[in-house]
N, C-alpha and C positions, 0 to 999 in steps of 0.2 A: 201697417202695424209692425212690419219687420224692423224698421229703423229704430223705433223706441227700444225694442228688445236688444238690438245690437249695441246701442249706446249704453244701455243698462249693464250689459255684460262687460263692455270695455271699462266702464266706471268701476264695476265690482272688481275686475282684475287689477286695476290701478290701486284701488284701496287695499287689496290683499298684499300687493307688493310693497306698498308704503308701510303697512303695519309690520310686515316681515323685516323690512330694513330698519324701522324704528326699534323693533325688539332686538335685532342683532347689535346695533350700535349701543343700545342701553345695557345689554348683558355682556358685551365683549369690550376689552380694552387693548389697544395697540401698544405693545412694548417692544423694546429692542433687546435682543439676546445674542451674545457672542459665543460661538462654539469653536473650540480649538480643534482643528482638523489634523489628522496625522501627517507627518512630513511626506512629501512626494519628491520623485526625481532623485537627484544626487543627495539631497538632505536625508533620504531614507536609509542610505547605506554608508554615507561618509560621516563619521562622528565628529570630524573636525571641519565640517562645512561652515558652521557659524564662525569659527575662529578665522578661517581663511577670508571670508567676506568682511569680517570686522577689520582685519589687517588691511585689506584693500581699501576699505572706507577711510582708514587713517593715512592712506598714502604709502603704505608699505607693500612692496611687491611680494606676493605670496602665491604659492601653488601647492596643490595636494595631489597625491597619487597613492595607489595601493601598494606598489612594490618599490624597493629602494632603487634598483637599476642604476648604479653609478655610471655605467657606460652611456646611458641615455639622459642622465641628469648631471651635467657638468657643474661642479660646485665652485663657487667663487671664494676668494680669500676671506671675505667677511660675511659669508652666508651663515644661515642657521638651519640646522636639520633637527627635526623632532620625530623620533621613532615612537609612535603611539603604541605599537605592539612590543612584546618582550623581545629583547635583543639576543636571546639565547639560540635563535635559529639562523643567525647571520653566518655566512660562510667565512672561513679564515681570511680569504682574500678581501672580502668586504670589510672585515674588521681592520685589517692593515691599511686599507685605503682610507677609511674614516679617521683613524688615528693620525695618519700622515696629514690629512686635510686639517684636523684640529691643531696639529703642531704649527701649521702655517697661519693660523688666526681664525679658524672656524669655531662655531658654537654648536655643540651637540647636546641634545636633551634625550635621555633614555630613562627607562623605568626598570624596576626589578622584575624577575619572572613571577608567574602566577603562584599563589600560595600552595596549590596542590602539588607542586614539584618537590621531590624529596630534597632535604638539606644535603649539601655537599655534592650534589649532582651537577658540578660545574667543571667544564674542561679547561685546561690551561690556556687554550686559544680563544676562549669566550671573551666577549667585550668587557664584561664586568671584572673578570679575572685580570685582564690586561690593565684595567684601571686601578687595581688594588682594592676592589670592593667585594665583600663577602656577604651574602644574604643570610638572614637568620629566620627561624620559624615563627617568630612572633608577629601577630597581626593585631593592631590596636589603632583606635582613632586618635587623632592629634588635634587639639583645639586650635582654631584660627580666630583671632580677635582683631577686628578692624574698628577704628574709632567711628562712632555714629551708626554702626550696623549691629545687628543682632549677632550673638555668638554662633560660630560655625565649628563643625568638626570635619576633618578631612582624612583621607587615606585609610578609611575604615576597612577597605577590602584589599589594601596593598600590603606588600611584604617588606618589612623593615630590613635594614642592612647595617653594616659597620665598615669603616675604612681601616683596613689593616696595613696596607703599604702605601698609603696616600695621606697627604696633609691637606684637608679641605680648607678652602678659603672661607666658606660660610656653611653652617650646618643648621639643621632643624631636627630636634629630638634630643635624646640624651644617650650617654654611653651604656646605661643599664638596660633600657628598653629597646635601644636601637634607633637609628636615624631614619627619617622620612625624606630628608633632602640634604644633599651635599653638593657644593660647587667646587670642582677640582680645576686647578690651573694646570694646563699641559702645553708646554711650548708657548706660542703666542696666542693660543686659543683657550677655550673653556669648555668643560664638560659638566653638565648638571645631571645628577642621578636622583631620581624620585621614586618613592614607593608605589605611586599610582598616578595616572593622568585622568582620573574620573572627573575632576573639576573642569576639564577642557571640553567635555562633550557639549553637543549643541544646546540642549536644554539647560545645562548647568551654567552657561555663560550669561544667563539672564540676571544672575545674582552679582551684586557689586563686589563682594569679597573675592569671588572667583576672577572677576575682571582684573582687579588690582593685583592678585597673585600672578595671573598670567602675564601682566605687563612687567612685573619684576623679574619673572623668569626669562623674558625675551630682552632684558635690558642690555646685556653685553654687546650685541651687534645691532641694536635697534636703529633702524633707518640707514644702516651701512650696506646692506646686501639683501638678498632674497631669502625669504623664509620658506623652507621646503617641509611640508607636512606629509609624512609617510604614515598613513593610518592603518596599514596592514603590511608590516615589514615582511611577512611570509604568509602566503595563502595556504590554508589547510588542504590536504589532499582531497581529490574528488570523492573518493569513497567515504571520507568522513563527512563531507558536505551532504552527500546523499543520505547518509545514515542519520544525521542530526536534523536536516532541514527538509528532506524529501520523504519523511515518514508518512505524510498524507497520501502519497502516491503508492509507495511500496507496501504500506501496511495493508490496505484492502486487497492488493494483489497477492500478498502472502497468505492472507486469510482465505482467499478464493482457492489458492493452490493447495492449502492444507485441507480445505473442504473437499476438493476434487480427489486428493489422495485418500482421504477417509472413505469416500464413496467407492473408490476403485480397489481398496485393499480388502483382504479376506476378513470376514467378521469373526470375532472371538466368541466362544460359547461351546455348548456340548456338541459332540460329534453327531452329525446328521446321519440318519439311516440311508443305506444305498437305495436310490430310486428304483422302483420296479422296472424290469425290462419290458418293453412293449411286446405284446403277444400278437404275432401276425400269422399263426398257423391257419392254413386254408380250411382244414377239417373243423376247427373250432368255429370259424365263421359260418360254414355250411350247416353245422349242427345247430348253432344259435338261430340261423334263419329258418330251419325246419321246425324247431320248437316254437318259434313265433307264429308260423303259419298254422301249425297244429293247434295252438292255443286259441286261435281266433277262427276255428272251423274251416280252414282251407286245406285240410288233409288230402282231399281228392286231387288237388293240384300236385302234391308230392307223389301220390300214387301214379298219376298219369305220366309224370316225368320219369319215374323208375321203369314203368312198363314200356314207354317209348324207347328208353335206352336199351331194354332187353330186346325189343323187336328190331331195333336198328342193328344190333350185333347179330341177331338171328338171321336177318336178311343178308348180312355180309358173310357169315360163316356157313349157313345152310339155306340157300335161296329156295330150294324145293320145299322144305318144311315150312318156310315162311309163306309160300304161295298157297299152300293147302288151307282149306277152311273147314270149320265144324270139327266133328270128331276125328276126321283124318288128320287135320292139322294138330290136334291135341296129341294123337297117337305118335305122330312124327316128332313132336317136341319132346314127348316123354321118352321116346327111344333115343333121341339125341342127347338129352340132359341126364338120363338115368333116374328121372323122377316119375312117380306113378301118375297115370292119366288123371286120377281124381285130384291129386295135388296140383297138377298143371291147370286143370279146369278151375279149381278154387283160386289159384293165384291170378288167373287172367280175368276174374270177375271183380268189378269195381266195388269196394266196400261201402257200407253206409257211413254217412258223416259222423254218426254217434257211436260207431263200432270201433273203438280204439284197439281192442285186442285183435280183431280181424284185420285191421289196417297194418298192425305191426307184423302179423303172420304173413300176409300177402307180400309186404315189402321184403321181408327176410327171404321168402321163397323166390321172389323174382331176382334178387341179388344172387342167391345160390344158383339158380338156373342160368343167369347171365355169366357167372364166373365159370360154369361148367361147359360153356360153348367153346 
């Protein structure tokens, strides 16, 4: 009888699995979904990574680095240098070296400083000043129209400029609102000044108008030399990096420090009264102990202690009187202490537990007799 039960259970399990599979395939549909993941590796911190790889795919030798470092990056006569960051942080020696290289046939692409920099804050040795370019405070978009493509606007976050001591070969913009692009001829080379390089970023190069604009910018030395992409001409100081990017680490630490200081500092509020000084007088403790024993009917213990103390001193001071018994002893104690025999006899008799008055009288008499020895 076991085999039919087993076969039935197996068949039931197979039926349940089949029904579950049928329900799953009937209620679910398999679809393909593409999810764009954030960039990783060099593409996460190099905004010109896509441009460099695109140039290499077209057979153009290209390289990118964070700093200019002319001593480690020898420039060829027909090379191209693109400074992605603002050139106002270049050293005077670097400016002189770049301009000498451009005079020999190089192609330099630079942008104007960021809009938050005050107008007129340009040193005579700055690269733009040496090129005869002066920035203005106006920031506005410039339309970019490409045949067969939707309309674009560019340089919306860039700072426009004007050529004061230079004669540009090509310009983009107008004299009233300022220029967003100017190509300057210098010696045997060329310098392109733009309001911004936002269209060169990795995700921006997916659009056809940006690709065509980039190709026109790189036209002077296209295919003749190496393209050097400097995406951070100057690195911000360490304290600025920590302040702007490390707030997730120093923020909680600062809050913890402030909380600890708040816990350790003196609280504000009304003046607290002076705490009472601890009372450690021996007589107070003895009196409190005696009152406690008397309250709970243990007064005979106190009387015995006082009488023993009197007899101990009597044995030390007058051994003969202490050795006598009966009326002879009472007479001797009375003669020694100056107390009448009746009072001595009354003091040496144990009081009744309920006789509080007699207890106090006997205690006082014994103390008097003890002090008189």
